[in-house]
N, C-alpha and C positions, 0 to 999 in steps of 0.2 A: 662322840656325837651327843649333843645335849638336846633335850626336849624343850622347846620354847613356845610359850603361849603368848600371842599378840592380841591385845584388846583393841578392836576397831580396824576398819579397812580403809582408812583415809590415806592420803598420799604419803605422809610421814611414816605411818605404820607399815604400808606396803614397801616403801623404800627400805625400811629396816628388815622386813621379812625377806626380801630378795637378797640382801647382802648376807644375812645370816644363813640362808639356805645354800648359797654358793660356797659358804665356808664349811658346809658339811653338816649343818644342824637340821634337826627335824622340827619344822615350824608349822604351827597351826594358828590361823587367824579366826577370832570370834567376833562377828559383826552383829550389832543390834538390829540393823536394818536388813533389807532384802537384796542389797547390791553394794558394790565397792565404790571407792572414790571420795567419800566424805563430802566436802563442800563442792566438789566438781560434779554437780548434778546436771541433768539435762531435762528439758521439757519439749515435747513434740506435739504438734497439732496441725492438721490440714496441710502437711508438707512443709511447715515451718519448724525450725529447731533452734533452741536457745540454751546457752549456758546459764545455769542458775547460781553459779558461784564465780570464781575468778575468771576473767575473760582474756587475760594476757599473762605471759610468763616473762619474768625478769631473771637474769643470771641463768640462762639455759645451760651453762657449763655444768651446773649441779646435776642435771638429769643426763647430760652427755656422759659425765663420769660414772653415774649410776649404771647406765646401760652398757658402757664399756667393761665395767668391773663385774657385771653379772651375766654376761652372755656374749655370743658371737655377733649379734646384730646391733649396730649402733642406733642411737636415738633417731637419726635421720632415716634409717632403714625402716623404722617402725611408724613414724609419723611424718607428715609434711609440715615442717616448721618453717615459717616465713617471718622475716623481720618487718615490723610495721614502720612505714616511712611514707609521709611525715609521721613523726612520733605522736604529736598531740596538737589539737586545736583548742585554744582558749577563747571563750566568749565571755568578756568581762561584763560587769553589771551595767556599765555605761554603753554597752553595745559594741565596743571595740573587739575585733576578732584578730587573733594572732596565731599563725601556723608555724610550728617549730619542727624543723627536720630532725631525723634520727641520727645520732652518733656523729654529727658534723658540727664541731664547735664553731667553725667559721660561718656555717650556714645559720646556726642559732643566733650568733652575734649580729649577722646582717639583718635577720628578721626582726630582732629586738630594736636595732637602730632605726629601722624603717617605721616600726610601730610607735616607739616611745622617744625617739630622738637620738642623735649621735652621742655615743658614750654609754648607752644603755647596755649594749652587748659586752663592753669591757667590764662594766660593773657586775653583770651576771657572771662573766667568766672568772672574775676575781673571787666572788663568793664560792663558786664551784671549785676553784683551785684550793681554797681553804677547806672546803668539804673533802677534797682529795687527801689533804693532810690528815683529817680526822679519819677517813677511810683507811689510810695506810697504817695509822696508829692502832686501830681497833679491829681490823679485818680478821687477823688470826685469832686473838683471844675472844672475840665476840662471835665469830662465825665458824671457825675451823677447828676449834679446840673445845673439849668439855669445859664447863664453867669452872674457872679457877677457884681454889679455896680462898684466896684473898680477893674475892669478887668485888670488894669495896673499891678497889682501884678503878673499876669500870664505872663507878658512880661519879667520877670526875669527868667533866665535859672536855673532850679533846679538840673541839673546834677552836682555832686560833683567832679570837676576835681581834678586829683591827685596833691597834694602839691609838689612843687618843679619841676613841669613839664614845667613851664614857660607859661602855657596856659592862666593864668589870669592876666598877667602883663599889656597888652595893651587893650584887649577886651575879651569878653566872647568867649570861644572856639567854633568852628564850628564842625559839625560831621566829616568833613575831618581832622581837627586838632586831634580829638580823635583817628581816625583811624590811623593816621601817628605816633602820639606820644605814644599812649598807646598800640597799636598793632603792627604797622609797616608793610611795605612791602605787601606781598600777603595776609597775615592774615587781615590787615586793609582793603584790597580791598573787602573781604567778607562782612565786616560791611557796607562799602559804597554801595555795590551792593544791600543789603537788603533794604536800605533806598531809593536808586534810583527807586526801584520797585514801590514805592508809588508816584513817580513823583516828588521827592525832589532832589535838587542839593546838594550833600554833602558839597560843598564849601560855600554854604550860609545857609544851614539848621543848626539849633542850635544843641548843643550837646544832648539836650533832645530828639532828634530823635532816640537815642538809645533805647527808650521805645518801638519802633516798632519791632525790632528783639527780644527784651526781651519778648514782648507780645506773639509773635509767638512761641518762644521756651518754654515759660511757659504754655501757654494755648493750643498750638497746632494749626495745620491747618486742616480744615475739608472740605470734598467734599460730595455733595448730589448725590447719584446714579441717573442716568438719566440726570444729568447736573444741574447746579445751577438754571436754569429756573424753575425746579420743586419746589424750595423754593418759588419763586414768585407765582406760582400757588397755593401752599398750603396757603400762606398768603391771596391771593385773595379769595380763597374759605372760609377762616375763616371770612373775611370781609362780604361775602355774607351770611354766617351763622348768623352773627350778624345784618343782614338786612341793611347793607350799600348799597346804590344805586350807580351804576356806569353809567356815561354818556360818551360814547366814541365819538371820532371824534368831540370833543367840545372844541376847543381852547378858552381860556379865554383872552379877550382883555384888561380888566382892573378890578381892585378891586373897587367896589362901596363904597362911603363914604357918610354918612348922619349924620348930627348933631354931627360931630366930631368923628365918629367911623365907623368901617367897617360895611357895610350893605348888602353885597352880591357880586355877580360877574356879569360882562357884557361879554357875549360870542361874538365871532367874527361874528356871524350871526345877532347880534343886540339884542338878547333876554337877558333880565335881570332875575336873580334869587336872591331873597332876602335871607338873612341869618343873624343869630345873631352873628356868629363868622365866620371868614374866615381863612383857613390854606393854606399857599402857600408852596407846596411841590416841586416847580420848582425853578430855579435860579431866585432870586427876582429881579435881574437887568433886566431881560427880560420883567418885568411888571412895571418897575419904582416904585416898592414897596417902601413906605417911611420907611427908616431904622432909627435906633435910632439917637440921636443928634450927631453933629460933635465930633470927638474924640473917638467914640466907633468903634470897628472893623467893617469893611464893606466888608471883604473878599478880602483883597489886593492880597493874593496869588491866582492868576487866575486859577490855576490848570493845570496839565500836559495834554497833548493829547496822544493818543495811536493809533498806527497802528496795525492791526491784520491780520494774515493770517490763513485761515482755510484749513487744508491739509488733503486730502483723500489719504491714503496710501494702497497699496497692500502688503500683507504679514502680518503674525501674530505679535502682540506686544510681544517682548521677555519677558520671565518670570521675569527677573531681572531688568526690566525697572523701573526707578524712576518717580513718578508722575510729579514732578516739577523740571525743570532744569533752572538755571540762567546762561546764556552765557555772559561772560565778554568781552566787546569790547570797545575801546575808543570812547566816544561820544554816545554810544547806550547801553541801558539796555534791554536785550532780555530775555523773559520768555517763556519757552516751556512746555506745559502741555500735558501729555500723560496718561489720565485716563484709569485704568483697569476696563472698564465698558461696558458690552455687549449691553447696551441700546443705546450707541452712535455710533455703527458701524453695518454694515449689517450682519457680521458673524465673526467667529474667525480668518478668513484668511485676515482680513483687520484691519486697525487702523485709528482712528480719532485723529489728533494732532492739537492743537491750539498754535500759535506763536504770541506773542504780544511784541511790542517795545514801550517803554515809552520815550516820548520827554518832558523833563522837561522845565519849563519856562526859559526864557533867563537867563544865568548865566555864570560864568567863565569857567565851564567845560562842557557846553552843546554844541551840534552841530546840524546841519541841519538834519531833518528826512531822513533816508536812503530809497532808492527805494525798492519796494517789492523783486526784484531779489537779492538785497544785503541782505535782511532779510533771504531769502532762503539759501544763502550761510552761514550766521551765524548759522541758525537753523541746518544745516548739521553737525555742530560741536557737536550738542546734539543728533542727530538722524543719526546714521551710515547708509550709503546707501540711504539717503533721496531722491536724484534726481532719482535714479533707481526705487525706490518704489512709486514715486509720480504718482497718477492717474489724479488728478486735484486739483486746489486750487482756493480759493476765497480771495480777499483782501478787508478789511474793513478799510476805511480811516477816519481821523477825520471828514471829511465832512459827511460820512455815520453816524457817531455817532451823529453829530448835527441834521441830518435829523430824526434819530430815537428817540432822547431824547430831542431835543430842546436846548441843551447846546451850547452856542455860541462858534464856532470854534471847537466843539467836545471836549471841555475841561472836564477833570475829576477831581473833587475836592480832595485835599489831606486831611488827618485827621488834626484836630487842634493840635497844639503843643505849649507848654509853651516856653518862651524865645523869642529871636529875636525881642524884643521890642513889641511883640504882633502882628506882621505882619502875623503870621500863625494862628491867631484866625479867627473865622468866625462870621457873624452877630448873635446877640442874637436871641432867639426864640420869644421874644416879640419885637414889633416894635413901632415906634413913633405914629402909628395909633391904638388907643384902639380897641380891637376886632380882630386885624390882627396878625397872628402868622406865624413863619417860621419853616418848617420841612425839612428833607432830607439832602443830603450831602452838600448843599450850606449854611447851617445854623449850628450853634453851636450844636454838637462838631465836625462837618466836615465830610469829605468823607470817603467812605468805607462802606461795608454792615453793619458791627456792629455799626459803629458810626451813620449811617443813622437810623438804628433801634432804637438807643437810643433817637433820637429826638421824637419818638412816645411817650415815657414815659414822656419826659419833656414838650412837648406841651399839652398833655392830662392833666398833672398835673396842668399846668398854667390855663387851661380853667376850669377844675373841681374845683380846690381848690383856684384859684385866684392868684394874683401877689405875695402873700406871700409864695407860694410853693417853697421849697428848695430841692426837690429831695426825693427819697425814702430813708427811714432810715434803 
């Protein structure tokens, strides 16, 4: 039995802790804040409740596997997980509204044909079929295995651009190129918007970013009743069942090293805690963690920031309301979440709405973050009568995210993607210091609830089975 110190109580860190504990190790989690969950925060006021981080889960199989492998109760025994259908409503800049069903390729094609003309659904399906090829080519090395030593091969874009499109003559195509050449016009904007939601700039993101809308359409989008914070609570309780110890209000100052390997952690109050292995579930740059040698990805993609508005509305949620709406606007990607969930509102005569705006890293098509009042104006395009229904609202800025999670500038990491010369990869789960590992969204395979959860399996495998671990078969 090894002693393991885990830095941070975010979802990736707790996923790692639970898997290591069930393998028989003594695990202690040191969290800088007063609670668990990382970005999966919660704000409550006057009977309203809001998620302050991710509002939906993609690839729920990651957490189903985690709960199966760490205890007797399945994920669905611990949380009420429901698929969101329709999957998304787009409100374009010209006022066009398009509702796309979940996981129904035929239904999506029919909706697109109706909105943009016959053949639109076929063009969309063709792009997602090519995205499926990219997914199949990279799913295992990018998501299910530790980052390979010859990671440079993942710098090549696996998206099979259409022959004769002119996209391969000068350089690999970007997502914006695919949207313009293979879809065109407003249909292409739907693809670009789905990628912007992850904090990526279509003008610089590789064509392989098409795997993100492919993943959503294939595996669906899921919501946990009571809010996504409930998922964090379920994972925390699973850790406690496996005898993981949590120490809150315990910021880590540095990782201790002795005889050339990780030996524990030094807390901000000066106390030392020894360990046989250390897992950093926070942004490794905040602790000056020794990353692999030069030439290996170190997370060059700094991550987008998000501004969030929490809106308390008078009046019942209309029965035909779509859970997620994307409002298209130049320079701003707005997501409006309107869950049909009695647990997040005081009664049936009120509604809780979350509005988030993604600000991608600097790029050719990005702009300055809009002010909260401007976000309210944009949100009104998704919520009729918003101003008249508004009781009160709270704004959460990138500075608030930094204060809650410790992420510099409130940055939110994007998922790892193949292509772009490897600049959208994240640091490997093993580091240059033996015994020190990286978990969570700032490590391979990157940000997002599902990807963070995957780090738990990867890091636990490396510690339990050694450096030869190559992922589950």
